[in-house]
C-alpha positions as CSV (number, residue, x, y, z in Angstrom):
1,M,15.2,9.0,-10.1
2,V,11.8,9.3,-11.6
3,R,10.2,6.8,-14.0
4,S,10.0,8.0,-17.7
5,V,6.7,9.6,-18.6
6,W,6.4,7.6,-21.9
7,K,6.5,4.3,-20.0
8,G,3.7,5.2,-17.7
9,P,3.2,4.1,-14.0
10,F,4.2,0.5,-13.1
11,V,1.3,-1.7,-12.0
12,E,1.5,-5.5,-11.6
13,G,-0.8,-7.1,-14.2
14,S,-2.4,-9.5,-11.7
15,L,-3.2,-6.5,-9.5
16,L,-5.3,-4.9,-12.2
17,K,-7.3,-8.1,-12.7
18,K,-7.9,-8.5,-9.0
19,A,-9.1,-4.9,-8.7
20,D,-11.4,-5.2,-11.8
21,A,-12.9,-8.4,-10.3
22,A,-13.5,-6.8,-7.0
23,R,-15.2,-3.8,-8.6
24,S,-17.5,-5.9,-10.8
25,S,-18.5,-8.2,-8.0
26,G,-19.4,-5.3,-5.7
27,R,-17.9,-7.0,-2.6
28,H,-15.7,-5.0,-0.3
29,D,-13.2,-7.7,0.7
30,V,-9.5,-7.0,1.3
31,I,-7.5,-7.8,-1.8
32,K,-4.2,-9.4,-0.8
33,I,-1.2,-8.1,-2.7
34,W,2.5,-8.7,-2.5
35,S,3.5,-6.0,-5.0
36,R,4.6,-3.1,-2.8
37,R,6.3,-1.4,-5.9
38,S,3.1,-1.0,-7.8
39,T,1.7,2.6,-8.3
40,I,-1.8,3.4,-7.0
41,L,-4.1,4.3,-9.9
42,P,-7.4,6.3,-9.9
43,Q,-9.5,3.1,-10.5
44,F,-8.3,1.7,-7.1
45,V,-10.0,4.5,-5.1
46,G,-12.5,3.1,-2.7
47,L,-11.0,-0.4,-2.6
48,T,-9.1,-1.9,0.4
49,F,-5.8,-3.7,-0.3
50,G,-3.9,-6.0,2.1
51,V,-0.3,-4.9,1.4
52,Y,2.3,-7.5,2.6
53,N,5.0,-6.0,4.8
54,G,7.1,-9.2,5.2
55,H,5.2,-10.4,8.2
56,K,1.5,-9.9,7.5
57,H,-1.0,-8.1,5.2
58,V,-1.7,-4.6,6.4
59,P,-5.1,-3.3,5.3
60,V,-4.9,0.0,3.3
61,A,-8.0,1.8,2.3
62,I,-7.3,3.8,-0.9
63,N,-8.5,7.4,-1.2
64,E,-7.9,10.2,-3.7
65,E,-4.8,11.6,-2.0
66,M,-3.0,8.3,-2.4
67,V,-3.1,8.2,-6.2
68,G,0.4,8.3,-7.7
69,H,2.1,6.9,-4.6
70,K,3.3,3.3,-4.2
71,F,1.5,0.7,-2.1
72,G,4.7,0.1,0.0
73,E,4.6,3.6,1.4
74,F,1.5,2.8,3.4
75,S,2.7,-0.5,4.9
76,P,5.7,0.0,7.1
77,T,8.1,-3.0,7.3
78,R,9.9,-2.1,10.5
79,T,8.6,-1.5,14.0
80,F,10.1,1.5,15.9
81,H,10.5,0.7,19.6
82,G,12.0,4.1,20.6
83,H,15.4,5.3,21.5
84,S,17.3,4.1,24.5
85,G,17.8,7.7,25.8
86,D,14.0,8.1,26.2
87,K,13.9,5.7,29.1
88,K,16.0,8.0,31.3
89,A,13.7,10.9,30.5
90,K,10.6,8.9,31.6
91,K,12.1,8.1,35.1
92,A,12.9,11.8,35.9
């Protein structure tokens, strides 16, 4: 289900403050965030965020194509180790 248009995109308030501070200082440090549910806004383009995946902060460099998506989409929480059937195919 899609969020109502009149509400606008959800963005954590502290995230906006961190992004504004990073832009005004001109430094290109990784901004650590825990809000995977926040929407990527156009003013975040060019910044690098460390999105927490439950284990560590995964660095995500924001570009124009990411606007409108959620931060959590670019920081996978699970590691895929392959299917058990693939091991048989490698031996043959």
